[in-house]
C-alpha beads as a LAMMPS data file, in Angstrom:
LAMMPS data file: protein, C-alpha beads

324 atoms
323 bonds

1 atom types
1 bond types

-500.0 500.0 xlo xhi
-500.0 500.0 ylo yhi
-500.0 500.0 zlo zhi

Masses

1 110.0

Atoms # bond

1 1 1 -269.207 -241.318 -416.331
2 1 1 -269.849 -237.841 -417.646
3 1 1 -266.858 -235.660 -416.834
4 1 1 -267.132 -231.916 -416.115
5 1 1 -266.329 -231.501 -419.825
6 1 1 -264.332 -228.301 -419.547
7 1 1 -267.406 -226.063 -419.660
8 1 1 -269.703 -228.302 -421.691
9 1 1 -267.879 -228.297 -425.036
10 1 1 -268.103 -232.025 -425.661
11 1 1 -271.807 -232.228 -424.823
12 1 1 -272.543 -229.140 -426.866
13 1 1 -270.600 -230.295 -429.887
14 1 1 -272.400 -233.628 -429.982
15 1 1 -275.785 -232.003 -429.444
16 1 1 -275.306 -229.309 -432.024
17 1 1 -273.579 -231.019 -434.909
18 1 1 -274.902 -234.532 -435.285
19 1 1 -277.672 -235.609 -437.618
20 1 1 -277.214 -239.265 -436.853
21 1 1 -279.932 -241.404 -435.284
22 1 1 -277.218 -243.031 -433.200
23 1 1 -276.548 -240.016 -430.952
24 1 1 -278.465 -239.018 -427.848
25 1 1 -279.463 -235.495 -426.928
26 1 1 -277.340 -235.829 -423.786
27 1 1 -274.593 -238.316 -424.694
28 1 1 -274.886 -241.483 -422.641
29 1 1 -278.186 -240.677 -420.917
30 1 1 -281.868 -241.014 -421.758
31 1 1 -283.306 -239.138 -418.771
32 1 1 -282.169 -235.809 -417.322
33 1 1 -283.824 -234.140 -414.313
34 1 1 -282.679 -230.642 -413.412
35 1 1 -284.183 -230.654 -409.909
36 1 1 -285.135 -233.467 -407.543
37 1 1 -286.427 -236.873 -408.564
38 1 1 -289.275 -238.175 -406.417
39 1 1 -290.340 -241.577 -407.673
40 1 1 -291.062 -245.139 -406.723
41 1 1 -291.333 -246.915 -410.055
42 1 1 -289.050 -248.139 -412.802
43 1 1 -287.027 -245.649 -414.832
44 1 1 -285.526 -247.375 -417.826
45 1 1 -282.196 -246.453 -419.326
46 1 1 -279.600 -244.084 -417.866
47 1 1 -280.516 -241.127 -415.682
48 1 1 -279.010 -237.852 -414.466
49 1 1 -280.509 -236.047 -411.453
50 1 1 -279.029 -232.657 -410.586
51 1 1 -280.775 -232.482 -407.193
52 1 1 -281.665 -235.256 -404.744
53 1 1 -283.307 -238.648 -405.241
54 1 1 -286.378 -238.884 -402.999
55 1 1 -289.420 -241.099 -402.629
56 1 1 -289.908 -244.825 -402.569
57 1 1 -288.000 -247.809 -403.858
58 1 1 -287.291 -246.899 -407.490
59 1 1 -285.530 -249.098 -410.039
60 1 1 -282.873 -247.832 -412.438
61 1 1 -280.899 -249.201 -415.364
62 1 1 -283.563 -251.585 -416.623
63 1 1 -283.568 -252.262 -420.342
64 1 1 -279.803 -251.888 -420.675
65 1 1 -278.607 -255.099 -422.299
66 1 1 -276.370 -256.808 -421.770
67 1 1 -275.961 -255.335 -418.269
68 1 1 -272.285 -256.285 -418.180
69 1 1 -271.540 -253.642 -420.820
70 1 1 -272.431 -250.981 -418.234
71 1 1 -270.287 -252.398 -415.425
72 1 1 -268.082 -249.287 -415.363
73 1 1 -270.696 -246.738 -416.429
74 1 1 -272.674 -244.369 -414.230
75 1 1 -276.244 -245.256 -415.096
76 1 1 -277.510 -243.095 -412.221
77 1 1 -275.612 -239.829 -411.742
78 1 1 -276.868 -237.633 -408.886
79 1 1 -275.562 -234.166 -408.119
80 1 1 -277.082 -234.196 -404.626
81 1 1 -277.989 -236.855 -402.077
82 1 1 -279.805 -240.160 -402.017
83 1 1 -282.717 -239.587 -399.616
84 1 1 -285.218 -242.178 -400.807
85 1 1 -286.141 -245.314 -398.909
86 1 1 -284.040 -247.253 -401.370
87 1 1 -283.309 -248.134 -404.969
88 1 1 -282.346 -251.058 -407.143
89 1 1 -279.730 -250.853 -409.881
90 1 1 -280.104 -253.359 -412.712
91 1 1 -277.011 -252.187 -414.566
92 1 1 -274.117 -249.827 -413.963
93 1 1 -273.053 -247.646 -411.053
94 1 1 -274.602 -244.992 -408.814
95 1 1 -272.503 -241.853 -408.428
96 1 1 -273.480 -239.205 -405.875
97 1 1 -272.196 -235.698 -405.411
98 1 1 -273.487 -235.979 -401.854
99 1 1 -274.176 -238.963 -399.648
100 1 1 -276.546 -241.847 -399.129
101 1 1 -278.797 -240.836 -396.245
102 1 1 -279.673 -244.347 -395.140
103 1 1 -281.313 -245.673 -398.305
104 1 1 -281.139 -249.374 -399.048
105 1 1 -279.222 -249.762 -402.312
106 1 1 -279.479 -253.054 -404.186
107 1 1 -276.650 -253.327 -406.712
108 1 1 -277.939 -256.087 -408.969
109 1 1 -276.000 -255.191 -412.106
110 1 1 -272.724 -256.968 -412.892
111 1 1 -269.962 -254.986 -411.194
112 1 1 -272.363 -252.265 -409.981
113 1 1 -270.961 -249.910 -407.329
114 1 1 -272.065 -246.937 -405.231
115 1 1 -269.805 -243.863 -405.174
116 1 1 -270.385 -240.972 -402.763
117 1 1 -269.005 -237.458 -402.258
118 1 1 -267.775 -237.208 -405.839
119 1 1 -266.918 -233.573 -406.501
120 1 1 -267.423 -233.978 -410.256
121 1 1 -271.002 -235.285 -410.068
122 1 1 -272.751 -231.934 -409.671
123 1 1 -270.713 -230.197 -412.359
124 1 1 -271.428 -233.067 -414.740
125 1 1 -275.141 -232.838 -413.967
126 1 1 -275.053 -229.067 -414.464
127 1 1 -273.411 -229.538 -417.846
128 1 1 -276.120 -231.946 -418.957
129 1 1 -279.055 -229.874 -417.681
130 1 1 -277.670 -226.763 -419.356
131 1 1 -278.212 -228.369 -422.748
132 1 1 -281.975 -228.706 -422.345
133 1 1 -282.870 -225.044 -422.774
134 1 1 -280.466 -224.684 -425.669
135 1 1 -281.983 -227.667 -427.451
136 1 1 -285.549 -226.510 -426.789
137 1 1 -284.790 -223.049 -428.141
138 1 1 -283.338 -224.493 -431.298
139 1 1 -286.162 -226.944 -431.913
140 1 1 -288.756 -224.233 -431.316
141 1 1 -287.295 -222.341 -434.261
142 1 1 -287.425 -225.314 -436.632
143 1 1 -289.499 -224.544 -439.714
144 1 1 -292.906 -226.218 -439.517
145 1 1 -293.439 -228.498 -442.511
146 1 1 -296.492 -230.467 -441.360
147 1 1 -300.088 -229.665 -440.486
148 1 1 -302.386 -230.133 -437.518
149 1 1 -306.137 -230.575 -437.866
150 1 1 -308.421 -229.840 -434.907
151 1 1 -312.059 -230.941 -434.768
152 1 1 -313.516 -230.420 -431.314
153 1 1 -311.071 -232.111 -428.954
154 1 1 -309.704 -234.398 -431.673
155 1 1 -306.240 -233.377 -432.852
156 1 1 -304.801 -235.099 -435.906
157 1 1 -301.118 -234.638 -436.609
158 1 1 -300.361 -234.821 -440.333
159 1 1 -296.611 -235.346 -440.768
160 1 1 -294.976 -234.267 -444.019
161 1 1 -291.288 -234.957 -443.407
162 1 1 -288.620 -233.051 -445.249
163 1 1 -285.676 -234.596 -447.120
164 1 1 -283.908 -235.122 -443.792
165 1 1 -286.784 -237.264 -442.511
166 1 1 -287.887 -234.757 -439.874
167 1 1 -291.575 -233.822 -439.597
168 1 1 -292.040 -230.593 -437.621
169 1 1 -295.486 -229.897 -436.153
170 1 1 -296.948 -227.228 -433.866
171 1 1 -299.707 -227.699 -431.287
172 1 1 -301.125 -224.873 -429.210
173 1 1 -301.172 -225.474 -425.470
174 1 1 -304.801 -224.364 -425.117
175 1 1 -305.920 -227.342 -427.219
176 1 1 -304.162 -230.083 -425.266
177 1 1 -306.090 -230.326 -421.972
178 1 1 -308.709 -232.896 -423.063
179 1 1 -307.364 -233.758 -426.492
180 1 1 -307.462 -237.079 -428.279
181 1 1 -304.330 -237.243 -430.424
182 1 1 -304.076 -239.148 -433.678
183 1 1 -301.005 -239.464 -435.886
184 1 1 -301.660 -239.866 -439.618
185 1 1 -298.763 -242.152 -440.488
186 1 1 -300.213 -243.852 -443.571
187 1 1 -297.753 -243.358 -446.406
188 1 1 -295.175 -241.687 -444.165
189 1 1 -291.627 -243.105 -444.545
190 1 1 -290.903 -245.557 -441.714
191 1 1 -287.765 -243.714 -440.591
192 1 1 -289.576 -240.390 -440.067
193 1 1 -288.830 -238.450 -436.864
194 1 1 -291.570 -236.316 -435.336
195 1 1 -290.832 -233.010 -433.598
196 1 1 -293.925 -231.529 -431.924
197 1 1 -293.498 -227.997 -430.600
198 1 1 -296.069 -227.078 -427.959
199 1 1 -296.721 -223.341 -428.176
200 1 1 -297.885 -221.581 -425.024
201 1 1 -298.102 -222.487 -421.351
202 1 1 -300.469 -225.171 -420.063
203 1 1 -302.112 -224.703 -416.676
204 1 1 -300.941 -226.815 -413.753
205 1 1 -304.252 -228.723 -413.801
206 1 1 -303.944 -232.433 -414.644
207 1 1 -303.728 -232.942 -418.402
208 1 1 -306.310 -235.492 -419.540
209 1 1 -305.086 -235.931 -423.111
210 1 1 -305.276 -239.386 -424.676
211 1 1 -303.646 -241.055 -427.668
212 1 1 -305.270 -243.385 -430.170
213 1 1 -303.796 -246.606 -431.551
214 1 1 -301.641 -244.760 -434.082
215 1 1 -299.198 -243.967 -431.261
216 1 1 -299.064 -247.470 -429.764
217 1 1 -296.234 -248.872 -431.894
218 1 1 -292.821 -248.464 -430.195
219 1 1 -291.363 -247.868 -433.642
220 1 1 -293.530 -244.727 -433.756
221 1 1 -293.440 -243.278 -430.251
222 1 1 -289.704 -243.884 -429.916
223 1 1 -289.241 -241.308 -432.693
224 1 1 -291.469 -238.567 -431.217
225 1 1 -290.198 -235.568 -429.269
226 1 1 -292.604 -233.160 -427.549
227 1 1 -290.882 -229.821 -427.013
228 1 1 -292.689 -227.823 -424.304
229 1 1 -290.800 -224.710 -425.284
230 1 1 -292.916 -222.121 -423.429
231 1 1 -293.977 -224.110 -420.373
232 1 1 -293.102 -222.468 -417.061
233 1 1 -295.931 -223.848 -414.889
234 1 1 -295.703 -227.359 -413.487
235 1 1 -296.769 -229.856 -416.157
236 1 1 -299.111 -232.468 -414.695
237 1 1 -299.759 -235.486 -416.939
238 1 1 -302.396 -237.858 -415.587
239 1 1 -302.712 -240.141 -418.630
240 1 1 -300.205 -242.401 -420.352
241 1 1 -297.982 -240.322 -422.629
242 1 1 -296.406 -241.350 -425.920
243 1 1 -293.148 -239.770 -427.025
244 1 1 -290.199 -238.156 -425.274
245 1 1 -290.665 -234.953 -423.271
246 1 1 -288.347 -231.937 -423.436
247 1 1 -289.377 -229.483 -420.704
248 1 1 -286.469 -227.174 -419.860
249 1 1 -288.159 -224.525 -417.694
250 1 1 -290.679 -226.361 -415.509
251 1 1 -291.282 -229.378 -413.295
252 1 1 -293.098 -232.530 -414.365
253 1 1 -295.617 -234.638 -412.435
254 1 1 -296.880 -237.935 -413.868
255 1 1 -299.279 -240.553 -412.561
256 1 1 -299.187 -242.765 -415.665
257 1 1 -296.385 -244.183 -417.764
258 1 1 -294.199 -242.111 -420.056
259 1 1 -293.251 -243.963 -423.230
260 1 1 -290.109 -242.025 -424.016
261 1 1 -287.276 -240.061 -422.495
262 1 1 -287.798 -237.499 -419.726
263 1 1 -285.717 -234.328 -420.104
264 1 1 -286.876 -231.732 -417.578
265 1 1 -285.201 -228.690 -416.090
266 1 1 -287.185 -228.790 -412.834
267 1 1 -288.313 -231.542 -410.471
268 1 1 -289.738 -234.841 -411.678
269 1 1 -292.372 -236.489 -409.478
270 1 1 -293.711 -239.797 -410.737
271 1 1 -295.581 -242.827 -409.483
272 1 1 -295.364 -244.664 -412.808
273 1 1 -292.802 -246.062 -415.192
274 1 1 -290.590 -244.244 -417.644
275 1 1 -290.173 -246.530 -420.625
276 1 1 -287.808 -246.036 -423.492
277 1 1 -287.363 -248.619 -426.269
278 1 1 -284.051 -249.222 -428.039
279 1 1 -281.792 -247.616 -425.485
280 1 1 -278.467 -248.214 -427.125
281 1 1 -277.541 -245.186 -429.172
282 1 1 -281.047 -244.321 -430.362
283 1 1 -282.549 -240.864 -430.347
284 1 1 -286.266 -240.279 -431.019
285 1 1 -285.636 -237.381 -433.389
286 1 1 -283.191 -236.294 -436.077
287 1 1 -280.988 -233.615 -434.560
288 1 1 -280.556 -230.837 -437.135
289 1 1 -277.376 -228.852 -437.443
290 1 1 -277.262 -225.542 -435.646
291 1 1 -276.058 -222.381 -437.302
292 1 1 -272.434 -221.302 -437.182
293 1 1 -273.499 -218.577 -434.730
294 1 1 -274.363 -221.129 -432.059
295 1 1 -271.255 -223.176 -432.731
296 1 1 -269.004 -220.126 -432.599
297 1 1 -270.627 -218.909 -429.398
298 1 1 -270.147 -222.246 -427.688
299 1 1 -266.583 -222.554 -428.898
300 1 1 -265.745 -219.043 -427.761
301 1 1 -267.520 -218.994 -424.422
302 1 1 -267.354 -222.683 -423.641
303 1 1 -270.693 -222.558 -421.891
304 1 1 -274.361 -221.755 -422.408
305 1 1 -275.949 -219.622 -425.014
306 1 1 -278.439 -217.650 -422.933
307 1 1 -281.978 -218.755 -423.611
308 1 1 -283.826 -216.320 -425.788
309 1 1 -287.396 -216.090 -424.578
310 1 1 -289.838 -215.397 -427.320
311 1 1 -292.998 -213.447 -426.667
312 1 1 -295.535 -215.989 -427.867
313 1 1 -299.280 -215.544 -427.677
314 1 1 -301.815 -218.308 -427.377
315 1 1 -302.763 -218.122 -431.022
316 1 1 -303.444 -221.383 -432.895
317 1 1 -301.576 -220.030 -435.907
318 1 1 -298.306 -219.516 -434.048
319 1 1 -295.574 -221.915 -435.058
320 1 1 -297.185 -223.448 -438.112
321 1 1 -300.285 -224.364 -440.064
322 1 1 -303.176 -225.503 -437.877
323 1 1 -306.590 -226.016 -439.436
324 1 1 -310.039 -226.580 -438.020

Bonds

1 1 1 2
2 1 2 3
3 1 3 4
4 1 4 5
5 1 5 6
6 1 6 7
7 1 7 8
8 1 8 9
9 1 9 10
10 1 10 11
11 1 11 12
12 1 12 13
13 1 13 14
14 1 14 15
15 1 15 16
16 1 16 17
17 1 17 18
18 1 18 19
19 1 19 20
20 1 20 21
21 1 21 22
22 1 22 23
23 1 23 24
24 1 24 25
25 1 25 26
26 1 26 27
27 1 27 28
28 1 28 29
29 1 29 30
30 1 30 31
31 1 31 32
32 1 32 33
33 1 33 34
34 1 34 35
35 1 35 36
36 1 36 37
37 1 37 38
38 1 38 39
39 1 39 40
40 1 40 41
41 1 41 42
42 1 42 43
43 1 43 44
44 1 44 45
45 1 45 46
46 1 46 47
47 1 47 48
48 1 48 49
49 1 49 50
50 1 50 51
51 1 51 52
52 1 52 53
53 1 53 54
54 1 54 55
55 1 55 56
56 1 56 57
57 1 57 58
58 1 58 59
59 1 59 60
60 1 60 61
61 1 61 62
62 1 62 63
63 1 63 64
64 1 64 65
65 1 65 66
66 1 66 67
67 1 67 68
68 1 68 69
69 1 69 70
70 1 70 71
71 1 71 72
72 1 72 73
73 1 73 74
74 1 74 75
75 1 75 76
76 1 76 77
77 1 77 78
78 1 78 79
79 1 79 80
80 1 80 81
81 1 81 82
82 1 82 83
83 1 83 84
84 1 84 85
85 1 85 86
86 1 86 87
87 1 87 88
88 1 88 89
89 1 89 90
90 1 90 91
91 1 91 92
92 1 92 93
93 1 93 94
94 1 94 95
95 1 95 96
96 1 96 97
97 1 97 98
98 1 98 99
99 1 99 100
100 1 100 101
101 1 101 102
102 1 102 103
103 1 103 104
104 1 104 105
105 1 105 106
106 1 106 107
107 1 107 108
108 1 108 109
109 1 109 110
110 1 110 111
111 1 111 112
112 1 112 113
113 1 113 114
114 1 114 115
115 1 115 116
116 1 116 117
117 1 117 118
118 1 118 119
119 1 119 120
120 1 120 121
121 1 121 122
122 1 122 123
123 1 123 124
124 1 124 125
125 1 125 126
126 1 126 127
127 1 127 128
128 1 128 129
129 1 129 130
130 1 130 131
131 1 131 132
132 1 132 133
133 1 133 134
134 1 134 135
135 1 135 136
136 1 136 137
137 1 137 138
138 1 138 139
139 1 139 140
140 1 140 141
141 1 141 142
142 1 142 143
143 1 143 144
144 1 144 145
145 1 145 146
146 1 146 147
147 1 147 148
148 1 148 149
149 1 149 150
150 1 150 151
151 1 151 152
152 1 152 153
153 1 153 154
154 1 154 155
155 1 155 156
156 1 156 157
157 1 157 158
158 1 158 159
159 1 159 160
160 1 160 161
161 1 161 162
162 1 162 163
163 1 163 164
164 1 164 165
165 1 165 166
166 1 166 167
167 1 167 168
168 1 168 169
169 1 169 170
170 1 170 171
171 1 171 172
172 1 172 173
173 1 173 174
174 1 174 175
175 1 175 176
176 1 176 177
177 1 177 178
178 1 178 179
179 1 179 180
180 1 180 181
181 1 181 182
182 1 182 183
183 1 183 184
184 1 184 185
185 1 185 186
186 1 186 187
187 1 187 188
188 1 188 189
189 1 189 190
190 1 190 191
191 1 191 192
192 1 192 193
193 1 193 194
194 1 194 195
195 1 195 196
196 1 196 197
197 1 197 198
198 1 198 199
199 1 199 200
200 1 200 201
201 1 201 202
202 1 202 203
203 1 203 204
204 1 204 205
205 1 205 206
206 1 206 207
207 1 207 208
208 1 208 209
209 1 209 210
210 1 210 211
211 1 211 212
212 1 212 213
213 1 213 214
214 1 214 215
215 1 215 216
216 1 216 217
217 1 217 218
218 1 218 219
219 1 219 220
220 1 220 221
221 1 221 222
222 1 222 223
223 1 223 224
224 1 224 225
225 1 225 226
226 1 226 227
227 1 227 228
228 1 228 229
229 1 229 230
230 1 230 231
231 1 231 232
232 1 232 233
233 1 233 234
234 1 234 235
235 1 235 236
236 1 236 237
237 1 237 238
238 1 238 239
239 1 239 240
240 1 240 241
241 1 241 242
242 1 242 243
243 1 243 244
244 1 244 245
245 1 245 246
246 1 246 247
247 1 247 248
248 1 248 249
249 1 249 250
250 1 250 251
251 1 251 252
252 1 252 253
253 1 253 254
254 1 254 255
255 1 255 256
256 1 256 257
257 1 257 258
258 1 258 259
259 1 259 260
260 1 260 261
261 1 261 262
262 1 262 263
263 1 263 264
264 1 264 265
265 1 265 266
266 1 266 267
267 1 267 268
268 1 268 269
269 1 269 270
270 1 270 271
271 1 271 272
272 1 272 273
273 1 273 274
274 1 274 275
275 1 275 276
276 1 276 277
277 1 277 278
278 1 278 279
279 1 279 280
280 1 280 281
281 1 281 282
282 1 282 283
283 1 283 284
284 1 284 285
285 1 285 286
286 1 286 287
287 1 287 288
288 1 288 289
289 1 289 290
290 1 290 291
291 1 291 292
292 1 292 293
293 1 293 294
294 1 294 295
295 1 295 296
296 1 296 297
297 1 297 298
298 1 298 299
299 1 299 300
300 1 300 301
301 1 301 302
302 1 302 303
303 1 303 304
304 1 304 305
305 1 305 306
306 1 306 307
307 1 307 308
308 1 308 309
309 1 309 310
310 1 310 311
311 1 311 312
312 1 312 313
313 1 313 314
314 1 314 315
315 1 315 316
316 1 316 317
317 1 317 318
318 1 318 319
319 1 319 320
320 1 320 321
321 1 321 322
322 1 322 323
323 1 323 324
């Protein structure tokens, strides 16, 4: 279980200092929801929900093998209440800051248990959610080293990873609505991580973007992170999405599968699966080191660095080279 962490120092230190592909953004968890979770499908991996769990009969902890390893781990940590019609746990425990309001809970994992009224659950969830904005801010300032080519609605991402194996790209929000994404991976080292910063705020209309076959390989999309750094409106994805989503300042609605982690600061409403390959100790991006300023601030204050909002305009040139 995530402990309150004495004002987030452990989470922050792991987030800010590691470059290893064996560390998660939020240690121990693939999915973090800052508001309520309203879902009725399968959410793979381990999940934190700061608010309440609502909706239909969702499944949690799938893909965690062997399940017995997670017998004493909180694979679903909820700061609020369980108000859905029910849920099924395939591995690990459910820990609630509040109570189960009549939901049917199937504990199918070896040794799985349900814990209620745990006073540490909400503080642990708060600690995890607080990292999302910090991470997004940092990634948004990563130097762009790759190019994006736009022809009509076709967007080709041309990764040129640096010595650390990280390819940093920028895509303007105004180009995403009906885009067809392609990833030019020919000749790119197989261990490349892809950081895609989305510049600007998308409307709350359903996003109809599609992905071609270059994204279909789990070895590719498991190493992609989409950082929606400026998004404050609800993000509504109506097509299957490839890559993990970092959305610290808005809610997310999906009607098709997400092939990656879900890290959102607001509510998450979904009628489809959240899939994440290679759960055990794998992160879809190389986490760069933060400056000594951030480390000193966290060590001194023991809490959040306030998010620094940048005044970004919807200009295709913002954030890196984009050609037409």
